[in-house]
C-alpha positions as CSV (number, residue, x, y, z in Angstrom):
1,X,-8.7,14.2,-24.1
2,X,-10.1,13.2,-20.8
3,X,-10.2,9.5,-19.9
4,X,-13.9,8.6,-19.6
5,X,-14.7,6.4,-16.5
6,X,-17.5,4.0,-15.6
7,X,-17.8,3.7,-11.8
8,X,-19.1,0.3,-10.6
9,X,-20.1,-0.7,-7.1
10,X,-19.2,2.9,-6.3
11,X,-20.2,3.5,-2.7
12,X,-18.9,7.0,-2.0
13,X,-16.3,6.5,-4.7
14,X,-12.8,6.8,-3.6
15,X,-12.0,6.4,-7.4
16,X,-13.9,9.6,-8.2
17,X,-12.4,11.5,-5.3
18,X,-8.9,10.4,-6.5
19,X,-9.7,11.4,-10.1
20,X,-10.8,14.9,-9.0
21,X,-7.6,15.4,-7.2
22,X,-5.4,14.6,-10.2
23,X,-7.6,15.8,-13.1
24,X,-7.9,14.4,-16.6
25,X,-10.8,12.0,-16.0
26,X,-14.5,12.4,-16.8
27,X,-17.1,10.1,-15.2
28,X,-19.9,9.0,-17.5
29,X,-21.9,6.6,-15.2
30,X,-22.1,4.8,-11.9
31,X,-23.7,1.7,-10.4
32,X,-24.6,1.2,-6.7
33,X,-27.4,-0.7,-4.9
34,X,-27.3,0.9,-1.4
35,X,-29.7,3.8,-1.0
36,X,-27.5,5.7,1.5
37,X,-24.4,5.3,-0.7
38,X,-26.4,6.5,-3.7
39,X,-27.6,9.6,-1.9
40,X,-24.0,10.2,-0.6
41,X,-22.5,9.8,-4.1
42,X,-25.0,12.3,-5.6
43,X,-24.3,14.7,-2.7
44,X,-20.5,14.6,-3.2
45,X,-20.4,14.7,-7.0
46,X,-22.2,16.4,-9.9
47,X,-23.9,13.4,-11.6
48,X,-26.2,15.3,-13.9
49,X,-26.7,13.5,-17.3
50,X,-24.7,10.4,-16.2
51,X,-25.8,6.9,-16.7
52,X,-27.1,5.2,-13.5
53,X,-28.1,1.6,-12.5
54,X,-28.7,0.2,-9.1
55,X,-28.1,-3.4,-10.1
56,X,-25.0,-4.5,-12.0
57,X,-26.9,-7.6,-13.2
58,X,-29.6,-5.4,-14.8
59,X,-27.1,-3.3,-16.9
60,X,-27.9,-3.4,-20.6
61,X,-24.5,-2.9,-22.1
62,X,-26.1,-1.5,-25.3
63,X,-27.3,1.4,-23.2
64,X,-24.0,2.2,-21.6
65,X,-22.1,5.3,-22.8
66,X,-18.6,4.7,-24.2
67,X,-15.8,4.9,-21.7
68,X,-12.1,4.2,-21.5
69,X,-11.6,3.0,-17.9
70,X,-13.8,0.6,-15.9
71,X,-13.3,0.9,-12.1
72,X,-14.9,-0.9,-9.2
73,X,-14.3,-2.5,-5.8
74,X,-16.5,-5.5,-6.4
75,X,-18.1,-6.9,-3.2
76,X,-15.5,-8.3,-0.9
77,X,-17.8,-10.2,1.6
78,X,-17.5,-13.5,-0.2
79,X,-13.7,-13.4,0.0
80,X,-13.1,-11.5,3.3
81,X,-11.6,-13.0,6.4
82,X,-14.6,-11.4,8.3
83,X,-17.1,-13.4,6.3
84,X,-17.9,-17.0,5.5
85,X,-15.7,-17.0,2.4
86,X,-18.2,-18.7,0.2
87,X,-16.6,-17.0,-2.8
88,X,-18.5,-17.9,-6.0
89,X,-21.1,-19.8,-4.0
90,X,-22.2,-16.4,-2.6
91,X,-24.2,-14.6,-5.3
92,X,-22.2,-11.4,-4.4
93,X,-19.0,-13.2,-5.4
94,X,-20.4,-13.7,-8.9
95,X,-20.6,-9.9,-9.4
96,X,-17.1,-9.9,-10.7
97,X,-18.4,-11.6,-13.8
98,X,-20.7,-8.6,-14.3
99,X,-17.6,-6.5,-14.6
100,X,-16.2,-9.1,-17.1
101,X,-19.5,-8.9,-19.0
102,X,-19.1,-5.1,-19.3
103,X,-15.4,-5.5,-20.3
104,X,-16.3,-7.9,-23.1
105,X,-19.1,-5.7,-24.5
106,X,-17.5,-2.3,-24.3
107,X,-13.7,-3.2,-24.6
108,X,-12.4,-0.1,-22.6
109,X,-8.7,0.6,-22.8
110,X,-8.2,0.1,-19.1
111,X,-9.7,-1.3,-15.9
112,X,-8.9,-1.0,-12.2
113,X,-10.5,-3.3,-9.6
114,X,-10.0,-3.7,-5.9
115,X,-10.7,-6.4,-3.3
116,X,-9.4,-8.0,-0.1
117,X,-6.2,-10.0,0.2
118,X,-7.8,-13.4,0.9
119,X,-9.2,-13.4,-2.7
120,X,-5.7,-14.6,-3.7
121,X,-5.6,-17.7,-1.6
122,X,-9.1,-18.8,-1.0
123,X,-9.8,-22.4,-2.4
124,X,-6.0,-22.8,-2.8
125,X,-5.9,-20.0,-5.3
126,X,-8.5,-21.4,-7.6
127,X,-10.8,-18.4,-7.2
128,X,-8.1,-15.8,-8.1
129,X,-6.9,-18.1,-11.0
130,X,-10.5,-18.1,-12.3
131,X,-10.6,-14.3,-12.2
132,X,-7.3,-13.8,-13.9
133,X,-8.1,-16.5,-16.5
134,X,-11.4,-14.7,-17.4
135,X,-9.5,-11.4,-17.7
136,X,-7.0,-13.1,-20.1
137,X,-9.9,-14.6,-22.1
138,X,-11.2,-11.2,-22.7
139,X,-7.9,-10.1,-24.3
140,X,-6.6,-8.0,-21.4
141,X,-3.2,-8.1,-19.8
142,X,-3.1,-7.2,-16.2
143,X,-0.9,-6.8,-13.1
144,X,-2.0,-7.0,-9.5
145,X,-0.4,-5.8,-6.3
146,X,-1.3,-6.1,-2.6
147,X,-0.9,-2.6,-1.1
148,X,-1.0,-1.7,2.6
149,X,-2.7,1.6,3.2
150,X,-0.2,2.4,6.0
151,X,2.2,3.5,3.2
152,X,-0.2,6.5,2.7
153,X,-2.2,7.0,5.9
154,X,-1.8,5.7,9.5
155,X,-4.1,2.8,8.9
156,X,-3.2,-0.9,8.4
157,X,-5.5,-1.8,5.4
158,X,-4.2,-4.3,2.9
159,X,-6.1,-4.5,-0.4
160,X,-5.4,-6.2,-3.7
161,X,-5.5,-3.9,-6.8
162,X,-5.8,-5.4,-10.3
163,X,-5.0,-3.1,-13.2
164,X,-5.7,-4.2,-16.8
165,X,-5.1,-2.9,-20.3
166,X,-5.4,-3.9,-23.9
167,X,-2.2,-2.2,-25.1
168,X,0.9,-4.2,-24.1
169,X,3.0,-1.0,-23.9
170,X,1.4,-0.4,-20.5
171,X,3.1,-3.4,-19.0
172,X,4.8,-2.5,-15.7
173,X,3.8,1.1,-16.0
174,X,0.6,1.1,-14.0
175,X,1.5,-1.4,-11.3
176,X,3.5,-1.9,-9.1
177,X,3.5,1.2,-7.0
178,X,6.8,1.9,-5.1
179,X,6.8,2.0,-1.3
180,X,6.1,5.1,0.6
181,X,6.5,6.1,4.2
182,X,3.2,7.1,5.9
183,X,2.7,10.6,7.3
184,X,2.5,10.8,11.0
185,X,-0.7,11.4,12.8
186,X,-1.4,15.0,13.6
187,X,-3.7,16.5,16.2
188,X,-6.3,19.2,15.4
189,X,-7.3,20.4,18.8
190,X,-10.0,22.8,17.7
191,X,-9.8,24.1,21.3
192,X,-11.5,21.0,22.5
193,X,-10.7,19.1,25.7
194,X,-8.2,16.2,25.5
195,X,-10.8,13.4,25.2
196,X,-12.7,15.2,22.4
197,X,-9.9,16.1,20.0
198,X,-10.0,14.9,16.5
199,X,-6.8,13.6,14.8
200,X,-5.6,14.2,11.3
201,X,-4.1,11.6,9.0
202,X,-1.4,13.8,7.6
203,X,1.2,16.3,8.7
204,X,3.7,16.5,11.5
205,X,2.7,14.7,14.7
206,X,2.2,16.8,17.8
207,X,1.0,13.9,19.9
208,X,2.6,10.7,21.1
209,X,2.2,7.5,19.1
210,X,2.3,4.1,20.6
211,X,6.1,4.0,20.3
212,X,6.6,7.6,21.3
213,X,7.7,7.1,24.9
214,X,5.0,5.0,26.6
215,X,2.8,6.6,29.2
216,X,5.2,8.4,31.5
217,X,2.7,11.1,32.4
218,X,2.7,12.4,28.8
219,X,-0.5,13.3,27.1
220,X,-1.3,12.3,23.5
221,X,-3.0,9.9,21.2
222,X,-2.5,6.2,20.8
223,X,-4.3,3.6,18.7
224,X,-5.5,0.7,20.7
225,X,-7.3,-2.5,19.9
226,X,-11.0,-2.6,20.7
227,X,-10.9,-6.0,22.2
228,X,-10.2,-7.6,25.5
229,X,-6.6,-8.4,24.8
230,X,-5.8,-4.9,23.7
231,X,-2.6,-3.9,21.9
232,X,-1.3,-0.4,21.2
233,X,-0.2,0.2,17.6
234,X,1.4,3.0,15.6
235,X,-1.4,2.9,13.0
236,X,-5.1,2.2,13.1
237,X,-6.4,-1.2,12.5
238,X,-8.4,-1.6,9.2
239,X,-11.5,0.7,9.3
240,X,-14.6,-1.4,9.3
241,X,-18.2,-0.7,8.5
242,X,-19.1,-1.2,12.2
243,X,-16.6,1.1,14.0
244,X,-19.4,2.0,16.5
245,X,-20.0,-1.6,17.7
246,X,-17.9,-1.2,20.8
247,X,-15.6,-4.0,22.2
248,X,-15.1,-6.8,19.7
249,X,-14.5,-10.5,20.1
250,X,-11.8,-10.8,17.4
251,X,-8.2,-9.7,18.2
252,X,-7.1,-6.7,16.3
253,X,-10.5,-6.3,14.5
254,X,-10.6,-2.5,14.9
255,X,-9.0,0.4,16.7
256,X,-10.0,2.9,19.2
257,X,-8.1,5.8,20.6
258,X,-6.4,5.7,24.0
259,X,-6.5,9.2,25.6
260,X,-4.0,9.8,28.4
261,X,-4.9,11.9,31.5
262,X,-2.9,13.8,34.0
263,X,-4.6,12.9,37.3
264,X,-6.7,10.4,39.1
265,X,-10.4,9.8,38.2
266,X,-12.9,8.0,40.4
267,X,-14.7,5.2,38.6
268,X,-17.7,3.1,39.5
269,X,-18.1,-0.5,38.5
270,X,-14.9,-0.8,36.5
271,X,-15.7,-4.3,35.5
272,X,-19.1,-3.5,33.9
273,X,-18.1,-1.4,30.9
274,X,-20.8,-2.9,28.7
275,X,-23.6,-2.4,31.2
276,X,-25.8,0.8,30.9
277,X,-26.4,2.8,34.1
278,X,-27.7,6.2,35.0
279,X,-25.2,9.0,35.3
280,X,-21.5,9.0,34.7
281,X,-19.2,6.0,35.3
282,X,-16.1,8.2,35.6
283,X,-15.9,11.5,37.5
284,X,-13.5,14.4,36.8
285,X,-9.9,14.5,38.1
286,X,-9.8,15.0,41.8
287,X,-13.6,14.6,42.3
288,X,-14.8,12.6,45.4
289,X,-15.6,8.9,45.0
290,X,-19.0,7.7,44.2
291,X,-21.4,6.9,47.1
292,X,-20.5,3.5,48.6
293,X,-23.3,0.9,48.3
294,X,-23.5,-2.9,48.9
295,X,-23.7,-3.6,45.1
296,X,-21.4,-1.1,43.4
297,X,-17.6,-1.5,43.1
298,X,-15.2,1.5,43.1
299,X,-11.8,2.2,41.7
300,X,-9.7,4.9,40.1
301,X,-8.2,5.5,36.6
302,X,-4.6,6.7,36.7
303,X,-3.7,7.1,33.1
304,X,-6.6,7.4,30.7
305,X,-9.5,5.9,28.9
306,X,-10.3,4.3,25.5
307,X,-12.7,6.0,23.0
308,X,-13.8,4.8,19.6
309,X,-12.6,6.6,16.5
310,X,-15.1,9.3,15.5
311,X,-16.6,9.2,12.0
312,X,-14.5,12.2,10.9
313,X,-11.3,10.4,11.8
314,X,-12.4,7.4,9.8
315,X,-13.0,9.5,6.8
316,X,-9.6,11.1,7.2
317,X,-8.0,7.7,7.6
318,X,-9.5,6.8,4.2
319,X,-8.0,9.9,2.6
320,X,-11.3,11.9,2.2
321,X,-11.4,15.6,2.7
322,X,-13.1,17.2,5.7
323,X,-15.3,19.1,3.3
324,X,-16.7,15.8,2.0
325,X,-17.4,14.5,5.5
326,X,-19.2,17.6,6.6
327,X,-21.2,17.7,3.3
328,X,-22.5,14.3,4.0
329,X,-23.2,14.8,7.7
330,X,-24.8,18.2,7.4
331,X,-26.7,17.9,4.1
332,X,-27.9,14.3,4.4
333,X,-28.0,14.3,8.3
334,X,-26.5,10.8,8.3
335,X,-26.1,8.9,11.6
336,X,-22.7,7.9,12.9
337,X,-23.5,4.3,12.0
338,X,-24.1,5.2,8.4
339,X,-21.0,7.4,8.2
340,X,-18.9,4.5,9.6
341,X,-20.4,2.1,7.1
342,X,-19.6,4.5,4.2
343,X,-16.0,4.9,5.3
344,X,-15.4,1.2,6.0
345,X,-16.8,0.2,2.6
346,X,-14.5,2.6,0.7
347,X,-10.9,2.5,-0.6
348,X,-8.0,4.7,0.5
349,X,-8.1,7.6,-1.8
350,X,-4.3,8.4,-2.2
351,X,-3.6,4.9,-3.3
352,X,-6.0,5.2,-6.1
353,X,-4.7,8.7,-6.9
354,X,-1.2,7.1,-7.5
355,X,-2.5,4.3,-9.6
356,X,-4.8,6.5,-11.7
357,X,-1.9,9.0,-12.2
358,X,0.1,6.1,-13.7
359,X,-2.8,5.3,-16.0
360,X,-3.1,9.0,-17.0
361,X,0.7,9.2,-17.7
362,X,0.9,6.0,-19.7
363,X,-2.1,7.0,-21.7
364,X,-0.5,10.4,-22.5
365,X,2.8,8.8,-23.4
366,X,1.4,6.5,-26.0
367,X,-1.9,8.3,-26.9
368,X,-3.8,5.1,-26.4
369,X,-7.3,6.6,-25.9
370,X,-6.8,8.9,-28.9
371,X,-5.6,5.9,-31.0
372,X,-8.7,3.9,-30.1
373,X,-11.3,6.6,-30.6
């Protein structure tokens, strides 16, 4: 019997992508308020006949279909280091209690929630204690684990996962996940020039990483901070919803890609990277210098340039398939900004696949869904 799933705050639903990879799950409904995410969800998945609501607070639990697993990455802005951390004083922070309301009314066998690490420590731990206390009040046991995405993909993305269940035989069998070693970054050249190549999040590396030998005239890919005090890293910084916002003010806020060159490239106004101007700032290798003027400054680049991660790379770093990315881009004609936002708001798919595999296995072992239906 398939485990029936209700998908809350779904976005483009890494939960559903993970479930489709491993099989044994059936989605019966979804909830999301963002129009772009709703359109993306309906483009990626067959939602015919499923329950839908665009506001968790408006859900009438009497109208919900029966399900066995409630999933959701409830809004993280009230708890995130990138926000004001107003927790329950931010109305979005109260949306956790909508999940609790649904749990109380429907009593599914399992739940799986996700949020950012600061949720554990904000207000000296009182917020997280309140969440766990509410879960306990509803009769659920639970475990939680902070998992870094770099164990699955080359992206440093720590998230807290909370798995709950009614049957105590599940204890210790859903979480924790055991550590893994991330796959190296691989290059898919697609016969493009060096600065336009797209990099895959799995497979054997054919390019240099940040610790793969330095510059030394080699060509390859490096992750590099998109801020003034840049640092090269082996894995990408956490993908955000604003990957297209250029140079940031906060250290280590997001990554770009450093592309090495063989050669010397004339550059005009090297200190004015954020200023728009007509024409190219950088000329091809070996090209003559720009025309000298009394206002322009000139220089050369010896070893490369920084480019932002392209949306396709961000989707790969979240564990989504290329086919899903192209479906959204080509069928919905979404802008890069919207694609970045969809990726940055999601969850790393292979992490969820591992956790949901554990749910599937423990359910099969003890026949929990069958016993309760």
